[in-house]
A tleap script that builds the chain and sets N, CA, C and O, in Angstrom:
source leaprc.protein.ff14SB
mol = sequence {
  NTYR HIE TYR ILE HIE PHE CYS VAL LYS ASP
  GLY SER ILE GLU LEU LEU TYR CYS PRO MET
  GLU ASN MET VAL ALA ASN THR LEU THR LYS
  ALA LEU PRO SER VAL LYS ALA LYS HIE PHE
  ALA HIE GLU LEU GLY VAL ARG ILE VAL CVAL
}
set mol.1.N position { 156.782 159.662 75.453 }
set mol.1.CA position { 158.321 159.686 75.092 }
set mol.1.C position { 158.325 160.480 73.916 }
set mol.1.O position { 158.717 161.630 73.715 }
set mol.2.N position { 157.567 159.236 72.843 }
set mol.2.CA position { 157.846 159.614 71.213 }
set mol.2.C position { 157.255 160.714 71.244 }
set mol.2.O position { 158.050 161.654 71.230 }
set mol.3.N position { 155.761 161.123 71.294 }
set mol.3.CA position { 155.512 162.613 71.429 }
set mol.3.C position { 156.390 163.761 71.882 }
set mol.3.O position { 156.220 164.799 71.243 }
set mol.4.N position { 157.267 163.794 72.823 }
set mol.4.CA position { 158.066 164.861 73.091 }
set mol.4.C position { 159.078 164.794 72.694 }
set mol.4.O position { 159.623 165.875 72.916 }
set mol.5.N position { 159.921 163.943 72.054 }
set mol.5.CA position { 160.716 163.710 71.195 }
set mol.5.C position { 160.479 164.181 69.518 }
set mol.5.O position { 161.184 164.781 68.707 }
set mol.6.N position { 159.352 163.683 69.480 }
set mol.6.CA position { 158.572 164.542 68.304 }
set mol.6.C position { 158.648 166.276 68.079 }
set mol.6.O position { 158.951 167.007 67.136 }
set mol.7.N position { 158.203 166.478 69.473 }
set mol.7.CA position { 157.896 168.075 69.513 }
set mol.7.C position { 159.273 169.036 69.999 }
set mol.7.O position { 159.330 170.252 70.181 }
set mol.8.N position { 160.180 168.144 70.110 }
set mol.8.CA position { 161.257 169.172 70.435 }
set mol.8.C position { 162.331 169.063 68.728 }
set mol.8.O position { 163.045 169.903 68.179 }
set mol.9.N position { 162.002 167.762 68.391 }
set mol.9.CA position { 162.525 167.540 67.038 }
set mol.9.C position { 161.989 168.404 66.053 }
set mol.9.O position { 162.715 168.598 65.078 }
set mol.10.N position { 160.727 169.052 66.082 }
set mol.10.CA position { 159.897 170.027 65.260 }
set mol.10.C position { 160.403 171.649 65.892 }
set mol.10.O position { 160.727 172.570 65.143 }
set mol.11.N position { 160.389 171.718 66.975 }
set mol.11.CA position { 161.119 173.016 67.635 }
set mol.11.C position { 159.712 173.571 68.371 }
set mol.11.O position { 159.600 174.753 68.698 }
set mol.12.N position { 158.961 172.868 68.526 }
set mol.12.CA position { 157.641 173.353 69.226 }
set mol.12.C position { 157.766 173.663 70.417 }
set mol.12.O position { 157.154 174.600 70.929 }
set mol.13.N position { 158.666 172.834 71.089 }
set mol.13.CA position { 159.320 173.144 72.461 }
set mol.13.C position { 160.756 172.789 72.699 }
set mol.13.O position { 161.452 172.110 71.945 }
set mol.14.N position { 161.207 173.464 74.127 }
set mol.14.CA position { 162.553 172.964 74.050 }
set mol.14.C position { 162.675 172.657 75.664 }
set mol.14.O position { 162.126 173.263 76.585 }
set mol.15.N position { 163.533 171.567 75.717 }
set mol.15.CA position { 163.749 170.890 77.201 }
set mol.15.C position { 164.590 171.325 78.089 }
set mol.15.O position { 165.707 170.816 77.995 }
set mol.16.N position { 164.416 172.254 79.102 }
set mol.16.CA position { 165.897 172.503 79.389 }
set mol.16.C position { 166.212 171.351 81.444 }
set mol.16.O position { 165.616 170.859 82.402 }
set mol.17.N position { 167.519 171.593 80.866 }
set mol.17.CA position { 168.176 170.537 82.365 }
set mol.17.C position { 167.933 171.386 83.203 }
set mol.17.O position { 168.300 172.550 83.041 }
set mol.18.N position { 167.116 170.896 84.507 }
set mol.18.CA position { 167.034 170.835 86.106 }
set mol.18.C position { 167.932 170.539 86.721 }
set mol.18.O position { 168.054 169.333 86.510 }
set mol.19.N position { 168.923 170.945 87.587 }
set mol.19.CA position { 170.020 170.234 88.410 }
set mol.19.C position { 168.731 169.550 89.132 }
set mol.19.O position { 167.543 169.719 88.858 }
set mol.20.N position { 169.461 168.522 90.383 }
set mol.20.CA position { 167.986 167.733 91.241 }
set mol.20.C position { 168.300 168.542 92.523 }
set mol.20.O position { 167.514 168.242 93.423 }
set mol.21.N position { 169.222 169.486 92.882 }
set mol.21.CA position { 168.925 170.248 93.992 }
set mol.21.C position { 168.206 171.858 93.402 }
set mol.21.O position { 168.181 172.894 94.065 }
set mol.22.N position { 167.740 171.698 92.185 }
set mol.22.CA position { 166.354 172.608 92.166 }
set mol.22.C position { 165.317 171.937 91.703 }
set mol.22.O position { 164.871 172.601 90.767 }
set mol.23.N position { 164.657 170.922 91.863 }
set mol.23.CA position { 163.850 169.744 91.384 }
set mol.23.C position { 162.758 170.647 92.750 }
set mol.23.O position { 163.134 170.546 93.918 }
set mol.24.N position { 161.698 171.319 92.483 }
set mol.24.CA position { 160.701 171.813 93.653 }
set mol.24.C position { 159.903 170.370 94.023 }
set mol.24.O position { 159.495 170.245 95.177 }
set mol.25.N position { 159.708 169.435 93.189 }
set mol.25.CA position { 158.877 168.001 93.613 }
set mol.25.C position { 159.768 167.755 94.890 }
set mol.25.O position { 159.212 167.408 95.932 }
set mol.26.N position { 161.283 167.943 94.834 }
set mol.26.CA position { 161.861 166.626 96.031 }
set mol.26.C position { 161.574 166.959 97.385 }
set mol.26.O position { 162.101 166.333 98.305 }
set mol.27.N position { 160.479 168.253 97.653 }
set mol.27.CA position { 160.462 168.618 98.723 }
set mol.27.C position { 159.279 166.957 99.491 }
set mol.27.O position { 159.264 166.323 100.546 }
set mol.28.N position { 158.481 166.925 98.150 }
set mol.28.CA position { 157.220 165.694 98.697 }
set mol.28.C position { 157.986 164.520 98.266 }
set mol.28.O position { 157.213 163.588 98.046 }
set mol.29.N position { 159.627 164.111 97.994 }
set mol.29.CA position { 159.830 162.889 98.010 }
set mol.29.C position { 161.122 162.461 98.535 }
set mol.29.O position { 161.414 161.274 98.681 }
set mol.30.N position { 162.051 163.632 98.877 }
set mol.30.CA position { 163.024 162.979 99.641 }
set mol.30.C position { 163.215 164.171 101.273 }
set mol.30.O position { 162.739 165.276 101.535 }
set mol.31.N position { 163.930 163.441 101.866 }
set mol.31.CA position { 164.202 164.147 103.215 }
set mol.31.C position { 165.086 165.099 102.856 }
set mol.31.O position { 166.163 164.850 102.313 }
set mol.32.N position { 164.480 166.748 103.273 }
set mol.32.CA position { 165.787 167.518 102.810 }
set mol.32.C position { 165.909 168.615 103.932 }
set mol.32.O position { 164.856 168.805 104.541 }
set mol.33.N position { 167.085 169.443 104.361 }
set mol.33.CA position { 166.896 170.638 104.931 }
set mol.33.C position { 166.454 171.196 105.205 }
set mol.33.O position { 166.006 171.862 104.271 }
set mol.34.N position { 166.031 171.648 106.457 }
set mol.34.CA position { 164.909 172.666 106.573 }
set mol.34.C position { 164.581 173.945 105.798 }
set mol.34.O position { 163.457 174.335 105.481 }
set mol.35.N position { 165.863 174.579 105.526 }
set mol.35.CA position { 165.872 175.964 104.645 }
set mol.35.C position { 165.412 174.961 103.352 }
set mol.35.O position { 164.201 174.988 103.135 }
set mol.36.N position { 165.897 174.426 102.814 }
set mol.36.CA position { 165.602 173.940 101.319 }
set mol.36.C position { 163.819 173.536 101.008 }
set mol.36.O position { 163.088 173.812 100.057 }
set mol.37.N position { 163.566 172.740 102.342 }
set mol.37.CA position { 162.649 172.196 102.757 }
set mol.37.C position { 161.175 173.480 102.758 }
set mol.37.O position { 160.040 173.487 102.281 }
set mol.38.N position { 161.921 174.332 103.491 }
set mol.38.CA position { 160.808 175.558 103.375 }
set mol.38.C position { 160.910 176.548 102.033 }
set mol.38.O position { 159.953 177.193 101.605 }
set mol.39.N position { 161.958 176.550 101.577 }
set mol.39.CA position { 161.834 177.506 100.381 }
set mol.39.C position { 160.813 176.335 99.056 }
set mol.39.O position { 160.015 177.007 98.402 }
set mol.40.N position { 160.820 175.209 98.790 }
set mol.40.CA position { 160.670 174.128 98.455 }
set mol.40.C position { 159.087 174.709 98.362 }
set mol.40.O position { 158.599 175.474 97.530 }
set mol.41.N position { 158.365 173.944 99.731 }
set mol.41.CA position { 157.036 174.472 100.212 }
set mol.41.C position { 156.608 175.640 99.661 }
set mol.41.O position { 155.807 175.399 98.759 }
set mol.42.N position { 156.817 176.913 99.832 }
set mol.42.CA position { 157.027 178.079 99.048 }
set mol.42.C position { 156.912 178.053 97.772 }
set mol.42.O position { 156.073 178.800 97.268 }
set mol.43.N position { 157.466 177.459 97.187 }
set mol.43.CA position { 157.638 177.874 95.741 }
set mol.43.C position { 156.371 176.948 95.334 }
set mol.43.O position { 155.945 177.132 94.194 }
set mol.44.N position { 155.590 175.784 96.286 }
set mol.44.CA position { 155.052 174.829 95.393 }
set mol.44.C position { 153.151 175.770 95.975 }
set mol.44.O position { 152.009 175.539 95.579 }
set mol.45.N position { 153.727 176.865 97.092 }
set mol.45.CA position { 152.611 177.521 97.518 }
set mol.45.C position { 151.610 176.705 98.340 }
set mol.45.O position { 150.385 176.825 98.325 }
set mol.46.N position { 152.556 175.616 99.263 }
set mol.46.CA position { 152.081 174.711 100.473 }
set mol.46.C position { 152.318 175.747 101.156 }
set mol.46.O position { 153.389 176.345 101.262 }
set mol.47.N position { 150.774 176.103 101.891 }
set mol.47.CA position { 151.068 176.759 103.235 }
set mol.47.C position { 150.713 176.134 104.756 }
set mol.47.O position { 150.026 175.112 104.724 }
set mol.48.N position { 150.989 176.485 105.697 }
set mol.48.CA position { 150.357 175.752 106.948 }
set mol.48.C position { 149.139 175.943 107.495 }
set mol.48.O position { 149.040 177.160 107.650 }
set mol.49.N position { 147.821 175.225 108.001 }
set mol.49.CA position { 146.651 175.671 108.135 }
set mol.49.C position { 146.633 175.202 109.718 }
set mol.49.O position { 146.985 174.081 110.085 }
set mol.50.N position { 146.090 176.417 110.734 }
set mol.50.CA position { 146.095 175.984 111.794 }
set mol.50.C position { 144.446 176.239 111.992 }
set mol.50.O position { 143.894 175.922 113.046 }
savepdb mol mol.pdb
quit
């Protein structure tokens, strides 16, 4: 926390808000509608291996 706070304050990084419905990691932690799950899986590079 303190390191991130320092970096934001000195301008070396900028934090951007990401709404919960756009968080790609949700596909790994939440039950999602199939359309959103497929979209997030694609964004993460998850592929079906047969």
